[in-house]
N, C-alpha and C positions, 0 to 999 in steps of 0.2 A: 228605057230601061223596065219601068214598071211594065211594059205590054207583057215582057217575057213572064212574070211571074204572076198575072193575071192570067194567061194562058196554061201555065202550070197548075195553078192552083184549080182552074176549071176544068182541067183534063183528071187531075188526081180527084176532083168530087165527083164528076162524072163516073169515071172506071170503079169508085168503088161503091157507086148507086145509094150515095149520103141523102141526095134530097128525098127520094120516095122513102126510105127508111124510116127517115124523120117527119115526112110531110111538115117541116119545115119552110117559111119563104125565106130563100137564100138569093144573095143577090153577092157579087162580087164585082169591087170597086178596086181602081189604082189608089195610092197613097205612097208619100216618102220614099220613091223609086222602088216601090212593091205593090203587093196586091193584098186586100184584105176580103174575109167573108164575114157578111153580116147575115145575121138570124135576128128576125123579128127587129130588125130596123137599129142592131146592137153588133159592135164587134165580135166577134167568137175566134178568130183564127185570122192569122198574117201570115205571107211568106214575101220575104223580103232576102235583099243580102245576108245579113244576117241569119237567116236560116227560117225554119217553120215554126210559129208560136201558135198557144193556143190558149185563151181562157178558160181557168179551171177552178175548182174549189179551192180555197186558200190550203187546205189540207191536203188536197191532190200534189198542188204545185209544189211545197214544200217537201213533201215525200219525196218526188221528182229530183228536186233540185240536189234535199241530201243523199238520196243515193246515187248522185252523179249521173242519171239518165238526162237531165234536162240541165239547163242554167236559168239564172235570172234574163228576162228580156230588157235589152237596151239597144236603142235603134245608134245611137253614138257613142263613141269611146267616153267620153266626158258628161253622157247624157244620164238622166236619171234611170232607176228600174222602175219598169213598168209593172205595178204590184197586178199579183192575181193570173200571171202570165206565167207559161212554161215554155222555155225556149229549148229546139231540136234544130242544131246547127248541122248541116251538111244532109239535111233530109233525103236529098237523091240517090244517099249511099246504103239507104237503108229500103226493105221490100215495101213498098206502095200499102200493103195489108195493115202493116203495122199501126199506120196514122187513123185507119177508119176509127177505132176505139177514140181515139181522143178527139176526133172532127163530131161524134156522135154526143160524148159528152161535152164537151165545148158549147154546142148548140144548146143542148139541155138546160145549159148553165146559164146562157142569155133569154131562156124563155121564162127561167127562174127570175130574172132582175126585173 
């Protein structure tokens, strides 16, 4: 199952031209049945059965969750909430360009940590 998420994430990153725009060293690895995008050796985004998640500033995560555009990230029903992540369920239902801004912000957040 992880392979399909690795491929989806690779395709989305490539189709949006994210690597050239950020100049960041990017790597995609599989994990927990999904895929994670690493920038500067740190996870900044993931795509898994629960959706597409981005590591963003605490203020932005809170704003997205409070507005109803995103949810807190939990990989398992009884699991704990991963702080600092905004989760978008059903990412394929949105236009791919929607995600570019979040990828760029998440990569910048990784660079700042």
